[in-house]
C-alpha positions in Angstrom: -65.5 -87.9 141.3 -64.7 -87.4 137.7 -65.7 -83.7 137.9 -63.4 -83.2 140.9 -60.5 -84.8 139.0 -61.2 -82.6 136.0 -61.3 -79.5 138.2 -58.1 -80.6 139.9 -56.4 -81.2 136.5 -57.6 -77.8 135.3 -56.4 -76.1 138.4 -53.0 -77.7 138.2 -52.7 -76.8 134.5 -53.6 -73.2 135.2 -51.1 -73.0 138.0 -48.4 -74.4 135.9 -49.2 -72.0 133.1 -49.2 -69.1 135.7 -45.9 -70.2 137.2 -44.4 -70.5 133.7 -45.5 -67.0 132.7 -44.1 -65.6 136.0 -40.7 -67.2 135.6 -40.5 -66.3 131.9 -41.3 -62.6 132.6 -38.8 -62.6 135.5 -36.1 -64.0 133.1 -36.9 -61.2 130.6 -36.5 -58.6 133.4 -33.1 -60.1 134.3 -31.9 -60.1 130.7 -33.0 -56.5 130.3 -31.0 -55.6 133.4 -27.9 -57.5 132.3 -27.8 -55.7 128.9 -28.1 -52.2 130.5 -25.6 -52.9 133.2 -23.1 -54.2 130.7 -23.6 -51.1 128.6 -22.8 -49.0 131.6 -19.6 -51.0 132.3 -18.4 -50.9 128.7 -19.1 -47.3 127.9 -16.4 -45.3 129.9 -18.0 -41.9 129.4 -21.3 -43.1 130.7 -19.7 -44.7 133.7 -17.8 -41.5 134.5 -21.0 -39.4 134.3 -22.9 -41.8 136.5 -20.1 -41.7 139.1 -20.3 -38.0 139.1 -24.1 -37.8 139.2 -24.8 -40.7 141.4 -27.8 -39.0 143.0 -29.7 -39.7 139.8 -29.6 -43.4 140.4 -30.7 -42.8 144.0 -33.8 -40.8 142.9 -34.8 -43.5 140.4 -34.4 -46.3 143.0 -36.6 -44.4 145.5 -39.2 -43.8 142.8 -39.2 -47.5 141.9 -39.9 -48.4 145.6 -42.8 -45.9 145.8 -44.4 -47.3 142.6 -43.8 -50.8 143.7 -45.6 -50.1 147.0 -48.5 -48.6 145.2 -48.7 -51.6 142.8 -48.9 -54.0 145.8 -51.5 -52.2 147.9 -53.8 -50.8 145.1 -55.4 -53.8 143.5 -57.1 -51.7 140.7 -53.8 -50.9 139.2 -52.9 -54.5 138.8 -56.1 -55.5 136.9 -56.4 -52.6 134.4 -55.0 -53.8 131.1 -52.3 -51.6 129.7 -51.9 -49.6 132.9 -50.6 -52.6 134.8 -48.0 -53.3 132.1 -46.9 -49.7 132.0 -46.4 -49.5 135.8 -44.6 -52.8 135.8 -42.2 -51.6 133.0 -41.6 -48.4 134.9 -40.8 -50.2 138.1 -38.4 -52.5 136.5 -36.6 -49.8 134.5 -36.4 -47.5 137.6 -34.8 -50.4 139.5 -32.3 -51.0 136.8 -31.4 -47.4 136.5 -31.1 -47.2 140.3 -28.2 -49.7 140.1 -26.4 -47.9 137.3 -24.1 -46.0 139.8 -23.2 -49.3 141.5 -22.7 -51.2 138.3 -20.4 -48.5 137.0 -17.9 -49.3 139.8 -17.4 -52.9 138.6 -15.7 -54.7 135.7 -17.8 -56.4 133.0 -16.2 -59.8 133.7 -17.0 -59.6 137.4 -20.5 -58.4 136.6 -21.2 -61.4 134.3 -19.8 -63.9 136.8 -21.8 -62.6 139.8 -24.9 -62.0 137.7 -25.1 -65.7 136.7 -24.3 -66.7 140.3 -27.3 -64.7 141.6 -29.5 -66.1 138.8 -28.4 -69.6 139.7 -29.1 -69.2 143.4 -32.5 -67.6 142.7 -33.8 -70.5 140.5 -32.2 -73.1 142.7 -34.1 -72.0 145.7 -37.2 -71.6 143.6 -36.8 -75.3 142.8 -36.1 -76.2 146.5 -39.2 -74.3 147.6 -41.4 -76.0 145.0 -40.2 -79.5 146.1 -40.0 -78.8 149.8 -42.7 -80.8 151.7 -42.8 -78.2 154.5 -45.5 -75.7 153.9 -43.8 -72.3 154.5 -47.0 -70.4 153.9 -48.7 -72.2 156.8 -45.7 -72.0 159.2 -44.7 -68.5 158.2 -44.0 -67.6 161.9 -40.9 -69.9 161.8 -39.7 -68.1 158.7 -39.9 -64.7 160.3 -38.3 -65.8 163.6 -35.3 -67.2 161.7 -35.1 -64.1 159.6 -35.1 -61.9 162.7 -32.3 -63.8 164.3 -30.2 -63.6 161.1 -31.0 -59.9 160.9 -29.6 -59.2 164.4 -26.4 -61.0 163.5 -26.0 -59.0 160.3 -26.4 -55.7 162.1 -23.6 -56.8 164.5 -21.4 -57.8 161.6 -22.0 -54.6 159.7 -20.9 -52.6 162.8 -17.8 -54.7 163.2 -16.9 -54.0 159.6 -17.6 -50.3 159.7 -16.3 -49.3 163.1 -13.6 -51.9 164.0 -12.6 -52.8 160.4 -12.7 -56.6 161.2 -11.7 -58.6 158.1 -14.3 -60.8 156.4 -17.1 -59.4 158.6 -18.9 -58.0 155.5 -18.8 -61.5 153.9 -20.6 -62.9 156.9 -23.1 -60.0 156.6 -23.6 -60.8 152.9 -24.1 -64.5 153.5 -26.7 -64.0 156.3 -28.7 -61.4 154.3 -28.5 -63.7 151.3 -30.0 -66.6 153.3 -32.8 -64.4 154.5 -33.6 -63.4 150.9 -33.4 -67.0 149.7 -35.8 -68.2 152.4 -38.3 -65.6 151.1 -37.6 -66.8 147.6 -38.8 -70.3 148.6 -41.8 -68.8 150.3 -42.7 -66.8 147.1 -42.1 -69.9 145.0 -44.7 -71.9 147.0 -47.2 -69.1 146.7 -46.6 -69.0 142.9 -46.8 -72.7 142.3 -49.9 -73.2 144.5 -51.1 -76.2 146.3 -50.2 -74.7 149.7 -52.1 -72.9 152.4 -51.5 -69.5 150.8 -51.2 -68.9 147.1 -51.3 -66.0 144.6 -54.2 -65.4 142.2 -53.7 -66.5 138.6 -54.2 -62.9 137.4 -51.3 -61.5 139.5 -48.5 -62.7 137.2 -47.0 -59.2 137.0 -46.9 -58.8 140.7 -45.3 -62.2 141.2 -42.6 -61.4 138.6 -41.9 -58.1 140.3 -41.5 -59.8 143.6 -39.0 -62.4 142.3 -37.1 -59.7 140.4 -36.9 -57.6 143.6 -35.4 -60.6 145.4 -32.8 -61.0 142.6 -32.0 -57.3 142.9 -31.3 -57.6 146.6 -29.0 -60.6 146.0 -27.1 -58.8 143.2 -26.6 -55.6 145.3 -24.9 -57.7 148.0 -22.3 -59.0 145.4 -21.3 -55.5 144.3 -18.8 -55.1 147.2 -16.7 -58.2 146.3 -16.9 -57.1 142.6 -15.3 -53.8 143.4 -12.6 -55.5 145.5 -11.8 -57.9 142.7 -11.6 -55.0 140.3 -9.1 -53.0 142.4 -6.9 -56.1 143.2 -6.8 -57.3 139.6 -6.0 -53.9 138.0 -3.8 -51.9 140.4 -2.1 -50.0 137.6 -5.2 -48.2 136.6 -5.4 -46.4 139.9 -1.7 -45.6 140.3 -0.7 -44.9 136.7 -0.5 -41.2 137.3 2.2 -41.6 139.9 4.7 -43.2 137.5 5.4 -39.9 135.6 7.7 -37.1 136.7 7.6 -33.4 135.8 9.3 -34.0 132.4 6.6 -36.5 131.3 8.9 -39.6 131.4 8.1 -42.7 133.2 10.3 -43.9 136.1 11.1 -47.2 134.4 12.2 -45.6 131.1 15.8 -46.4 130.3 16.5 -43.4 128.0 15.8 -40.8 130.7 19.1 -39.5 132.2 17.6 -38.9 135.6 20.6 -39.5 138.0 23.5 -37.7 136.1 21.4 -34.6 135.2 20.4 -34.0 138.8 23.9 -34.2 140.2 26.1 -32.3 137.7 24.3 -28.9 137.4 24.4 -28.1 141.1 28.1 -26.8 141.3 27.8 -24.8 138.1 24.7 -22.9 139.1 26.1 -22.1 142.5 29.3 -20.5 141.1 27.3 -18.4 138.7 25.1 -17.0 141.4 28.0 -16.1 143.7 30.1 -14.1 141.2 27.6 -11.3 140.5 27.2 -10.7 144.3 30.9 -9.7 144.7 30.9 -6.9 142.1 28.2 -4.7 143.6 29.8 -4.8 147.0 32.9 -2.9 145.9 31.1 0.0 144.4 28.9 1.1 147.3 31.9 1.0 149.7 33.6 3.9 147.9 30.5 6.0 147.6 29.7 5.6 151.3 33.1 6.9 152.5 33.0 10.2 150.7 29.9 11.7 152.3 31.1 10.7 155.8 34.3 12.8 155.4 32.8 16.0 153.9 29.6 16.4 155.9 31.1 16.3 159.5 33.8 19.0 158.6 31.3 21.7 158.1 29.4 20.8 161.2 32.6 20.9 163.4 33.7 24.3 162.3 30.3 25.8 163.0 30.2 24.3 166.4 33.8 25.6 167.3 33.4 29.1 166.0 30.3 30.0 168.0 31.7 29.3 171.5 35.0 31.3 170.7 33.2 34.6 170.7 31.6 34.0 174.0 34.8 33.0 175.7 36.7 36.1 174.6 33.9 38.4 175.7 33.8 36.9 179.2 37.6 37.2 179.5 38.0 40.8 178.2 35.6 42.4 180.6 37.7 41.8 183.8 41.0 42.7 182.1 40.4 46.5 182.0 40.2 47.1 185.7 43.0 45.0 187.3 46.0 46.3 185.3 47.4 48.2 188.3 48.0 44.9 190.1 50.9 43.0 188.6 49.9 39.7 190.2 46.6 39.5 188.5 48.0 40.5 185.1 50.4 37.6 185.1 47.7 35.2 185.6 45.7 36.8 182.8 48.7 36.7 180.5 48.9 33.0 181.1 45.3 32.7 180.3 45.8 34.8 177.2 48.7 32.6 176.0 46.7 29.5 176.6 43.7 30.9 174.9 45.7 32.0 172.0 47.2 28.6 171.7 43.8 27.0 171.8 42.7 29.4 169.1 45.7 28.7 167.0 45.0 25.0 167.1 41.3 25.1 166.6 40.8 28.1 164.3 40.8 27.4 160.6 43.2 29.3 158.3 40.5 31.6 157.0 39.7 33.2 160.4 41.9 36.0 162.1 43.4 35.8 165.6 43.7 38.5 168.3 47.2 39.4 169.7 48.4 41.2 172.8 48.8 44.5 170.9 45.2 44.3 169.9 44.2 43.8 173.5 46.2 46.8 174.6 44.8 49.1 171.9 41.3 48.0 172.8 41.8 48.8 176.5 
């Protein structure tokens, strides 16, 4: 009996020591994450570069998940001294760097507040799981059924938030996912403390600390969305400061800027100045355009008139030689002659000579 009691005391003592080491290492990981996330929020240049190259955080987060999976399923990695600590440090650091891009979006005050809220809920449910009389390790089926029901509701809430933009649907999603994570925190606390159906080995303190730290990371990632909302609502001037400046570099609220009188007065002066030079060039081309119109058509008209005159006289003179014996025909011809001479007098220019009746007689 005494040997059993001594074994039971030694077992409880070793479990307490194991749980204390696990919780201490988990606290160290949390403090390391807090310092690095605060540095990202306070250093503006670093936050800008992380926003620009956000894919770096994504790569580190995926690498952390791959290493964590290897650390869980390959037992030899957990029990080789030196290698287990190296892999554990790499997993923790990669998880912290993976959240740099998200932490850069928040303010340091919101980060501190939500960080301590997540730490408080984590250790509170660790305490509840340790004190809870219900053995969650034995009735793990109930835990998974409740988690599955909550998961289906969270998927519905996320679709309502993303597609239909229902207000406060993301907060319902955040609360339900947080409850699922906290239920598994109680389950992990019972496996760490021992005395239940399933428990962790005393040598796996690094694995236990990584599991609790991963639960904390999930809770903290859920709180980043309200952190960003609180940042935008508390500081609206930071996003709209560029819109308060005009082209001259003055602010809209500046009293010394004469915005209203300057914009109204120069309009009539500029219009008068632009209209005056337009009137002067219009007078000059009007004179120059008239002169070529008068000179050019005169030359063309004389050339057109002189050419048909020679043809008309030739056609008239040929029949005049034969019918001189008949007086009736000569009278008509004289009339034609007089009319033709009149037409020639009117149309011929002064430089050309005209034919008379004596010339016609001499020619015949």
